[in-house]
C-alpha positions in Angstrom: 40.7 14.4 -1.3 37.4 15.5 0.2 35.2 12.8 1.9 32.1 13.9 -0.1 31.8 15.3 -3.5 29.8 18.6 -3.4 28.0 17.7 -6.6 26.3 14.8 -4.7 24.8 17.3 -2.3 23.2 19.2 -5.2 21.7 16.0 -6.6 20.5 15.0 -3.2 18.6 18.3 -2.8 16.9 17.8 -6.2 15.8 14.3 -5.4 14.7 14.8 -1.8 11.0 15.2 -2.7 11.1 12.0 -4.9 12.7 10.0 -2.2 10.2 11.2 0.4 7.3 10.4 -1.9 8.7 6.9 -2.6 9.0 6.2 1.1 5.5 7.4 1.8 4.0 5.4 -1.1 5.9 2.3 0.0 4.6 2.5 3.6 1.1 3.1 2.4 1.3 0.2 0.0 2.6 -2.1 2.8 -0.2 -1.0 5.1 -2.8 -1.7 2.4 -1.3 -5.2 1.7 -1.6 -6.0 5.4 -5.2 -4.7 5.4 -6.0 -6.7 2.3 -4.6 -9.9 3.8 -6.5 -9.3 7.0 -9.8 -8.8 5.2 -9.2 -11.9 3.0 -8.4 -14.0 6.1 -11.5 -12.8 7.8 -13.7 -13.6 4.8 -12.2 -17.0 4.2 -12.5 -18.0 7.8 -16.0 -16.7 8.1 -17.1 -18.8 5.1 -15.4 -22.1 6.2 -15.8 -21.9 9.9 -19.1 -20.0 10.3 -20.8 -20.8 7.0 -21.2 -17.1 6.1 -23.1 -16.1 3.0 -22.4 -13.4 0.5 -24.8 -11.1 2.3 -22.9 -11.7 5.5 -19.7 -10.9 3.8 -20.9 -7.7 2.0 -19.1 -5.3 4.4 -15.9 -7.2 4.0 -16.2 -7.3 0.2 -16.8 -3.6 0.1 -13.7 -3.0 2.3 -11.7 -5.4 0.1 -12.8 -3.4 -3.0 -11.8 -0.2 -1.3 -8.4 -1.5 -0.3 -7.8 -2.9 -3.8 -8.7 0.4 -5.3 -6.3 2.1 -2.9 -3.5 -0.2 -3.9 -4.2 0.4 -7.6 -4.1 4.2 -7.0 -0.8 3.9 -5.1 0.6 1.8 -7.9 -0.4 4.4 -10.4 1.1 7.1 -8.3 4.3 5.1 -7.9 4.6 4.8 -11.7 3.8 8.5 -12.3 
């Protein structure tokens, strides 16, 4: 008995691109989740500790919107 079925190698070649795409999308998604948590932590602490206003938080809110849009795009790419 052979240790590896040759048919599995054919299937592995066919799915290599999908596996690589899944890994890349997963890493990007994880990085965006960390970024989103960092931006949220900054905004929450700025409001409660420094008394920041909405105008003070505008750059953070724009960055949060961009990260959220990136996560949505990756989620859509993951499903496609």
